[in-house]
KETITI-154836 format. One record per residue (C-alpha): x, y, z; residue in one letter. Coordinates in steps of 0.1 Angstrom, whole numbers, plus 5000, padded with zeros to 4 digits. Layout:
REM KETITI-154836
XYZA ...
REM end
This chain:
REM KETITI-154836
958529727959M 955229677977A 953529357989A 949829297991T 948429098020C 945428888011D 942528858035N 943928538051N 947228708059T 945529018074V 943328788095L 946328598108Q 948228928116I 945129048134T 944828738155K 948428758164C 948229118175F 945029038195R 947128768213T 949929018219I 947529258236R 946829008263Y 950128828262A 953029058253P 955428768253N 953528598225C 955928358207P 954728478173H 955628838180F 959328838170A 958628668137A 955728908130L 957829218139A 960629098117K 958229038088F 956729388093C 960029578097H 962529388076N 960529228048S 958729538035L 959729868022Q 956029938023S 952929728020A 949329768011V 947129588036Y 943529548045D 942429688078V 940529428098A 937429538118N 936929448154R 935029148142D 937828918132E 935628738106G 935029058085R 937429248064I 936829618057S 938229618022G 940029948028K 943529978013R 946330128034R 949930198030T 952230048057L 955430248062P 958530058071L 958630188107A 955330058118F 953729718124C 950029698115P 948229888143P 944829758151F 942329928174A 942029628197Y 945829588199A 947129918211P 950529788224L 953829858209D 956729618204A 957629648241F 954129598254G 953629968262A 950430158251S 950430388222R 948030608203S 946030458174L 946130638141P 942530758131P 942530538100E 943230228119T 941230278151A 938130058155G 934730238153F 931630158172T 928330338181K 927830118212D 929430278242M 928829948262A 931529778240L 934230008254I 935729898287Q 935530168314T 936930388327P 937530608296Y 937330978287Y 934931038258L 935431348237I 932331438217D 933331628186K 929831768181S 930031938215K 933632048209L 932532198176L 930132438194Q 933132588213N 935232598182M 932532788162E 932233048190K 936033088190I 936033128152A 933233388155E 935133588181L 938333588160R 936333718131Q 934533988151L 937534108171S 940634038151G 942033858181A 944033538177K 943233228198A 945832988211L 944932658228L 946332648264A 947932308266L 948232318304K 944432268304C 943932028275F 946531858254A 944831548239T 946431578205W 944131328188S 941631608182V 944231878173F 943531828136D 939931908142F 940632218164M 943332348142R 940832488117D 939332708143Y 942332828163M 945632998156D 948032778175G 949032678210T 950632828242T 952532628267S 953932618302S 956932388297S 959432248273L 957331938267N 954232138260E 955832378236V 957332078217R 953931908216L 952332218203G 954832258176R 954831888165E 951131808169K 949232128164F 951532348144G 950632708134K 951732968160E 953632828190T 954033038220H 956432928249A 956033048285Y 957332908317S 957533028352V 961232958349A 963432808322Y 966532598331A 969832638314D 969732288299H 966332338282E 966332698269I 967832618235D 965332338228E 962432568239V 963532838215V 963932578187S 960132498189H 958732838196A 957633138175D 957333358206K 958933308240I 957433488270I 959633518301F 958133538335N 960633788348T 963034048336V 965733838353G 965033538330Q 964733768300L 968233918305T 969733578315R 968633418283F 968833718260A 971433568237D 969833228234Q 966433378225S 967633658202A 966433488171G 962633478180I 959933718192T 960133788229R 957833908256G 957433938294V 954533848317R 952934138335L 951034098368N 948434378373P 947734278409G 944034198403V 942333878392S 938933708391S 940033398410S 938033298440S 940633038450F 943833158466D 945632848453L 944932958417A 945133338422D 948033488402P 947533818421A 947833658455R 950233828480P 953933768471F 953033618438S 955933498416R 953833518384L 955033808363G 956434158367E 954334418385W 956634728385D 956634938353V 960035078363K 961534728362Q 960234658327V 961034988310E 964834928308P 964334608288V 961834728263M 964334708235D 964534338240L 960834258238I 957934338215T 954934228237G 953434108269F 951333838284M 948833918311I 946933628327H 944633728355N 941233568346N 940133248362C 936833088353E 935533438346N 932133428330G 931333788339D 932034028311F 931634338332D 934334208356L 936634138326F 936034488314D 936834648347R 940034448351M 941134528316L 940634898325G 942834838356D 945534688333I 945334988309E 945635228338Q 948635058354K 950534948322F 949335188296G 952735338290S 954234988283L 951234878262L 951735178238K 955235048230R 954134698224A 953234518191E 951234228207W 949534158240V 948133818252S 945333858276L 945733488287G 942933238294G 940333188320G 937733388302I 934533178298H 933433338266F 932133008251T 929632968279G 925833008275E 924633368273N 928033518273Y 927833858255P 930233758227L 929634068206A 930434298235K 933534098243F 934634128207A 934034498206E 936134548238R 939034348224L 938934538192K 938834868210R 941834758231F 943734648200S 943034978183G 943835198213E 947335048217Y 948034928181G 948634568192V 947634228180Q 945534078208V 945933708217Y 943633498239L 944733168254E 941432968259P 941832638277G 938632548294E 936732778270A 937932558241S 936732228255I 933932308281T 931132048282K 932731848254S 933931538273T 932731288298T 934431038321L 932630708316E 932730478347V 931030158359T 929630078393V 931629808410L 929929778444D 927129938464T 926629958502L 924830148529Y 926530328558N 924030588568G 923930688531K 923730488499N 927230448485L 928330338450A 931930258442I 933030308406V 936130198387D 937630538387S 939130788412S 939131168416I 942631148430E 943830978398A 941431088371H 939831418381M 942431568404L 941131928403D 937931808421L 940131708451L 942432008449I 939532258449Y 937132058470R 934532048443E 931931798433N 931731628399A 928831688376K 926631398367I 923631408343A 920831348346P 921031438383N 917331368391A 915231098407G 914330958441P 917430748447N 920330948461R 923930798461Y 927330918471M 929530818442I 932930698455C 936230638438G 938030308442K 941330428456S 942330388492C 941930768499L 939030808523A 937931138506G 937930988471D 934331108465I 932831238433F 929831378452G 926231298459E 923731268431F 920131158424D 919230878401F 915930758387P 916430398399S 918530218424E 922130168412L 923329808406K 926729658400V 927529698363G 925530028358D 927430298339R 927630658349I 928730958328S 930731218347V 930231548328Q 932531828318D 935631608322A 938131758297A 939832048314G 942731978337Y 941831598338T 943731418311M 946731638316V 946731558353K 945831188354K 948230978374N 948830628386W 947930668423F 947230318438N 948030178404G 944330238395V 943730168358K 944230488338M 941230578317P 941430518279A 940630808256I 937930778230A 936431018205I 932831038193R 932931158157E 930431388141L 928631098126D 928130938161G 930730668157S 933130618186I 936830518183R 939330448210T 942530638204V 944530558235R 944630278260E 947030218289F 948629898302S 950529768332Y 953729848312T 952830218313D 952330198351Y 955630008355E 957630238333Q 956330548351S 958230428381L 961830308384S 
REM end
């Protein structure tokens, strides 16, 4: 049985859901939900555009488990936000129609990174896994999936997300697994990588059914930040002593080595890989696969991709291993902006502009690493310090130049805002969490995620 909604019915449903967005206690909701869930096995309905007076004419199938989801009504039955399926999200080419703040992922720019990854895979034979710790916005996984081999993770939640939303190969890694989560981790993973020999032996029985590996720490890295340096003194990240690993070689088939961090220098990568070969060569010769981790900026401009591919291929041939890379930032660099609006301006020795966002809440790595944001174009005679709206005194995006004086209502695009942003966003000060939007290859923009007060409330207790 299937029911067909005529245009008038669709319009009434649309209006009701628009009401629910702004008033979750809408008196029509219970009846509408009952209609959607109980009256239909499935229904074919017309998707309304953002303009209530127009009907798109597209026919869709409505499963029993879902009420009609419209782009401008992204709240579930409990008033919480949810993601919007691509076929039902509203499209626009006018960025001014989307309320700031929001992250905007540009598929045309993402595609440039994906094509370089695909080229590297072809030239080198290496496999590429998306590092979810850096970027886990799964609304573009269907797009990225064609260019990558799977995902790698740092927790139970990430490995499950990788399995359910990306598919293909799913690698599990964690600094330490807990007794209560190890079985579920194994159920989602194709490979599991243990941080230490102690964790490997502790969970040997539970992990016996899948491919296993151990993380190695060569004691050298490219990181210029002690905070992010896996080779820092007394590091807990991986095994460094060959003698500790040799006795468990019968339990594992490969290794993960992650010692690059924002490394755009091929010669440095080459030297460090040589150090790895010298220190762990006896172990590598007994392995079937080796992951060289992420942090290699091979999708950057002027990076010698052919030389990099040749080095990976040579390493693979020398030790007879399948090489994996775990690009995070390299997958999404320069693909995303954080769109914000000026709320106020003032002068206190410098021109200040306060925007409807916060580095503490929305670009946390800038605060952690004491870095400035990137704004383009950064040119002109009018210099402003761009400030976040949280109460943190140091909530500052940086100082930038603009062609004209900033006014309340002006919009600013913060560049390169994909890596370690959406995965770290938080509710500090209760500041509105940015929505997530995607610019398609044809230039149209759709909002795929919005956040409400209910999300804020439910993140607490």
